[in-house]
N, C-alpha and C positions, 0 to 999 in steps of 0.2 A: 693435484693443483686445482684450485677453484675455477669455475667457469669464467668469472670476471677477470682473473689473472691470465687465463688462456686467451681470451679474446683480445687482450692488450698486446700479446706477442704473436698472434696469428699472422702468418705471411712473412715473418722476419727471416725464415729460412728459405722458403720457396719464391718469395717475391710476389705471390698471388694474394689478392684481397679475399682471404678465406671467409671473413665475416659476411661480405656481400654474396659470396658464392653459396654459403650455407643458407642465407636468407632466401636467395633465389630458388634453391633446391627445395626448401621447406614449403615455400609458397606454391611451387609447381605441383607438389604432391597434395597440398591441402586446399588450394584455391577453389577447385571445382565444387568440392563438398561444402566449403564455407559459403560459396555463392548460392548453392542450392538451398541451404538452410536459411540464409538471409532472405531469399526470394519467398520461401514458404512462410517465414515469420512476417514479412511485409504483407503477404496475402491475407494471413490470419488477422493481422492488425486491422486491415481494411474491412474484413468481414465482421469483426467484432464491433467496429465503429458503425458500420452500416446497420447491423442488426439492432444495436443499442439506439441509434438515431430513429429508426423506423418505429421501434417499440415506444420510444418516448413521444414521437409525433402522434401516433394513433391514440395514446393515452391522453395527451394534451388536448386533442380534438374532442375526445369523449368528455373530459373534465370541463372544458370550456362550454360545451353544449349543456351539460348538467348545471353549471353555474348560471347560465343564461336562463334556463327554465326555472331554477330555484329562486332567482331574483324576481320572478313574477311578471317581467315585462312582456312576455309573449303569451300571457293568458289574460282572459277577461278579468278586469279589476272592479271591485265595488267602489262606488262613489258616494260622497256625503255632500249635501247641499250647504252644510254649516259645520266645517271642521273645527271651529272654535268651541263647539259644544259636543260634537261626536265625530270620532274617526272610525273608519271601517277598513277591514283587510280580510283577505281570503285565507282560510286555513290550508295547510299543506295537503295537496292531493284533492282539494275541493275545487269547485267552479262557482264563479259569480254570475254565470250566464242565467238570464231570466230574472235576476234579482230586482225586486221592486217592493218597497215598504215605506211606511211613514213612522218615524220614531220621535218620541218626546222624552227628554231626559228630565225627570221630575225631582230626582234626589240622587246625590252621590253617596256611595258607601264610605264610611269613615270608621276609624278605630277610636276607642276611648283613650283620652289623654288626661292624666291627672298630675297635678304638681303640688308639692308640699310648700310650707312656708319656708323662708330663707333662714339659713344658719350662717354664722360668721365664719366658721372653719369646717370645711367638709371632711377634714381628717380627725376632728374631735369626736370622742365617744358620745353616742346618743342614748343608747340603752341596749339591753339584752333581753332575749326571749325567743319567741317563735312567731314569724309572720306567716299568715295563711292566705293564699291566693285562690279565689273561687270565681269561676266564669259563669255568666248567665246574661239575662236581659235586664236592662236598667231603664229607669226614667230619670231624666235630669232636667232641672229647672234652675236657671240662673246660676249655673256652676255647682249646684248641690244635687246629690243623688236623693231622689224622693221615693224610689221604690226599686227593689231588686228581686228577681226570680232566678234562683240558681239553676244552672243547666245540669245535664246528666253526668258531666265529667267529674272526676275525683279531685277534690281540692289539693293544692300543692303546698306543702309545709317548707318553710325556709328558716333554718336555724341561724340565729344571730347571737354570737358569743363575744368574748373579749378580743378575738382575732379579727372580727369584721363588724364591730359595733359603730363604726363611723358612717357618715352619709355615703362616702365612697365605698366603704365595705359592704353596706347594704345593697348598693347598686350592683356591685360585682357579684354578690351572693344571688340576687334575683336573676341576673343574666346567666349565671352558671347553671341554673335549673333549666333554662331553655324551655320554659313552660308556655310561651306565647305572649309574654309581656317583656318589652325591652325597657331597661332602666338606663337613664343617663343623668349627668349632673349639669345643670345650667347655672353658670356663674355670671353675675353682673356686679355693678357697683354696690348693690344692697346686700350681697352675699351669695350663697349657693343654695340651690333647691334641687330636690329629687324629682325627676320627670319620668312618669310611667306611661308607656304607650302599647296598646294592643293591636292585633291585626284588625282588618276591616270586617264589618258584619255585625248585625244586631246581637248575635249570640256571643260576641267577643267582649261584652261589657264585663267588668270585674270588680270585686271588692278585695281589699287587703286588710285583714284584721290582725290584731296584735295580742299575743298572750305574753305578758311581761314577767321577767324573772324578778322576784321580790328583792328589793334593794338596788335593782338596776333598771328602774323604770325610765320610760322615755320613748319607747317604740310606738306608743299609741298616737304620737304626733304625726306618724306616717300613715295612719289608718285611712283607708278609702272606703266609703260606703254610706249607707243611710245614717244620718246623724253625725257623721265625722266632721269635726270642726277645723282640723289642722290642715286639710287639703282642699284643693279646688279642682273641679272637673272642667277643663277647658274645651273638651270636645266629647260628645257622647258617641257610643258605638251605634252604628245604624247600617241598614242595608241600602243598596242602590235601588232606585225605582225607575223603570223605563216603561213607557207605554208603546207597544208595537201595534200599529194600526188601531190605536185606542184601547188596547188590552194591557192593563198594568201588570208588570212582572217584577218580582223582587230577586235580587242576588246579593251575596255577601261581598262581592268585589266590584271593581269598576272596569275591569277587562273581562268581557263576557263572551265565551266561545260557544255557548250552547242554547241560545235563544233562536237565532236564525241559522239553519243548517249550513255548515261550511263557511260561516262568516263570523269574524270576531268583532264585537262592538267595544270600542275604547271610549268610555265616558270621560269627557274633559271638564264640562261644567253643567250645572243644572239650570234650566230655564223653563219653568212651568208655563205651559201654553204655547211654547214655540215648537212648531212641527218641522222636523227635518226629513227631507226626502232622501232615501238611499236607492241607488240604481246600479247600473254597470256601464262599463266603457270597453268596447272591443279594442284589442291591441293591433289594429290594422297596420299602422306604420311600423311598429316594432317587429311584427311577423314578416313583413316584406324585407326589412333589413336583415332579419335572422336568416331567411332563405338565401339572400345574396351572400351573407357571410359564410353560410354552410358551403355554398358552391365554391367560393374563393378558397376556403380552407381545404376542401376536398381536392381541388386542383393542385394546390401546393403539395399536399401529401401524395397524390397520385404521381406527380412529376418526380418526386423523391423516390418513390417506389419503383417507377419505371427505370430510372437511372441505376438503381441498385440491382435490378434484375435484368439489365440489358444483356442479351445473349452473347455479346462479344466482350464488353468492357465492364459489365456489372460485377461487383464483388460477391453478390448473392445470386448470380445467374443459375446456380445449381441448388439453391436453398429451397426446399419444399415449403417451408413455413412462409417465406416471403412470397412465393408464387401463390400460395393459398390465400394470403392476405390480399394480393392483387385481384384474384378472382372474386373475393368477397366484396371488395370495394366496387368492382366493375359493374355489378348489378344492383348497387344500393339505390339508384334512382328509380328502378322499376319494382322494387320490393313493396308489398302491401304493408302500409304503415297503420292504417285504421280499418276497422270493420264496422259493419252496420251503417248507420247514417241514412240520410234521405236518398231516394233513388237518383242515380247519376252523379252523386257527390264524389269528388276525387279521393283516391285512396293511396296514391303514391306521388312521389316528387315529380315524376314524369307527367302526371296529369295536372300539375299546377304550373307548368312552364319550364321545368328543368329537363333539358335534353342532353343526351350523350353524344359527343363528337366522335369522329372516326379515330382520333388518337386516344380516346378514352376519357378525355376531360369533359367537364360539364359546362353547359351554357344556360343562362337564365333568360327566358323571354318575359320581361317585366310586364308587358301588356297582358299576356295570358295570365300571369300571376295576379295582376290587379283585377281582372275579370273574375278569376276564381275566388278572390277575397270578397268581392261584392256578392257573389252568388252563394258561396259555401264557406263562410268564415268559421263556422264551428268545426268543420272537417279539417281545415288547415290548422286551427288551434289544437285539435286533437293529435295532429302529427307531432306537436311539441309538448307532449305531456311527459312528466317525469316517470321513468320506468316503463314507458310505452312508446309507441310510434318510432320516430327516428332515434330517440335516445336509447331505446331498447336494442335496436338494430346495431347502432354504433357501439354500444357497450359489448354486445356479443362479439363483434369483430375485434375490439380491444382486448377482451378477455382471452380470446383464442390466440391473438398475436403475442400476448404476454405469457402464455402458458410455458412453464418450465418442463413440460412433458412432451409437447408436440409443436409449440409455437416458437416465435423468435427468441423467447426466453431460453428455450432448450438449445436453439442454435447458438446463441451467445455463450452459453455454458460449454457447449461442445467445442467451439472455436477457442475459447479461453483455455480449456484443458489441453487442446492440441498445441497451442502456442507455448504453454508451460513445458510440454514435452520437447518442443523445438529448442527452447531456451536451454534445457538440460543437455540436449545434444550439442548445442553450440559451445556450452561450457566444457563438455568432454572433448570436443574437437580441438578447442583451444589448448587444453591440457595435453592432448596427444601431440599437437604441433610443437609444444615446448619440450616435450620429452624427445621428439625427433630432432629438434634443434640442438639439444644438449648432446645427444649421441653423435650426431654428425660433427659437431664442434670438437668433441673429444677425438673422433677418428681423424679429422683433418689436422688437429693439433699434433697427434702422434706422427702423421706423415710429414708435417712441416718440421718437426724435430729431427726426423731421420734425414730429410733433405739438408737441414742445417749441418748435421754431423758429416754427411758426405762432402758438403762444400768445404768444411773445415779440413777434412782429410785431403781433399784435392788441393787446397791452398798449401798445406804442409808439403805435399809431394812437389808441387810447383816450386816452392821455395828451395827445396833440397836440390832439385834439378838445376836451378839457377846457381846455387852455391857450388855444385860440382863443376858446372861449366865455367864458373869464374876461376876455380882453382886450377883447372887445366889450362 
C-alpha cells in the first residue's frame, strides 16, 4: 500500500492520530541535529558576509584614494596666464613644483589638406591605373605646391582598377592602405570632391602621382604635387613653433610632452609676440579636504572591522585575517609615509594633525594641519603621491586583506566551502528524516490494522453473546 493511502487510513483502527504521532517522533529524533546544522549555516553566512564586506570596504578605500590622486587635485598643478593660447598639464608621476617659464606660441602644427575639383557623381568611374603616395617637405603658395623634397620613407602604391575606379572607390582604396593620409568625400550643391589629409608636421607633406592605364585615363585629375592643376592645397603641412623663454623649438604636433620636463603643453592658437607665463599652484585646500576624507573613511572602515571582530558578538572574532587587518589599520597614522625632505618636515599623518583616539578611531586637528600645510606643503603633497606614501601603505593593506592565500579572500573561500558541506549535511538529514517517517508510518499502519482486526473480532463476539442471551 502506498504511503499516501496509508496516511489516509491511519488511526481508523486504534483511534489514535498516528500521522501527528509519527511527525512528533520524527521531529524529536531529528530536531537537535537540524537546529545545530541551521545554527552552523547561519554562522557561516554571517562570516561570509562580514569577510566579503570588509574586503570590499578596504578595496573601495584604496580605489577612492587612487582615483583622487590620479585626478590631480592633490598635487601641484601647472598654470597658464592665457589658456586661449596655451593649456598646460602635468604628466603622470611628475610634479609641477617650481615650474616657471615664459612661452610664446608662434605657429601651430598642421597637416597637409588637398582637395580635387568636383565631380557630379561620386560613384561614376574616373579612371584606372596606379596612384603613388610620397611623403616629404613641401612649399605651398596660394594653394599650389611650388616645391617638394621627398622624405626617407618608401612611396605607397595604390592600385585603382574597375572595382574601385570611382571617386568613392579611390577614397576607400587610399584609406585601406593606412599609409598616413585620410581620404574623405565632401559633397555640396556643386558636386563631390576628394579631400586628402595628412598628420601634422612639416615632414607629413605629400604628393599623389598617377600612372594611368592606357584607354582608362582620368586619374591624373586627382594628382597632388608641383604643377598639378586638378587639385588645390588648402593647408600646408608644418611644424608647431613655440619659444620657451625666448628659445624657439619646433615639434610636429600641438600637444607637446617633451619640452618642459613633466609638463605637457597643448597649443590652442598662435599669437606671435604674446608672452604667456606658466607657473604652478599648490593644492592647499584640496589636500586639507583629502586628509579629512581619509580620516572619515578610515573611521567608517575601522568601526565596521571592530564590529566584525568583537570578541563576543563578532562573526569574525576568531578570524586571523580580520585581526591582522585590524592591526595594520591601527598603526596607519604613525607609519612613515615620506622619506628625506627638509629637516623637521612631517613624515606621517600623526605629524600633520591626525591623532589616534582610545577607541582606535582617528581625529583631525585642523589647526595643526593648516600650520603644517603652510610650513611643509611639499611634504604633505608627497604623502599623496601615486604608488607612494599613503597610497602605497593602503594598497599593501588592501592586497593583504584580499589575498586568497592568507587574507580575507582565503577566509571567505574557507567559509563558503564549509557552508557547502553544511548544506549537503542538511540535505542528507532531510532525506534521513523522510526515510524514518516512511518506516514509522508503515510500522504504525501495521499496528493500526491489527487493532482494527481485534476490534472486529471483539464486535463479532459481542454480537454473538447478545444473540445467545436473546435466544435464552
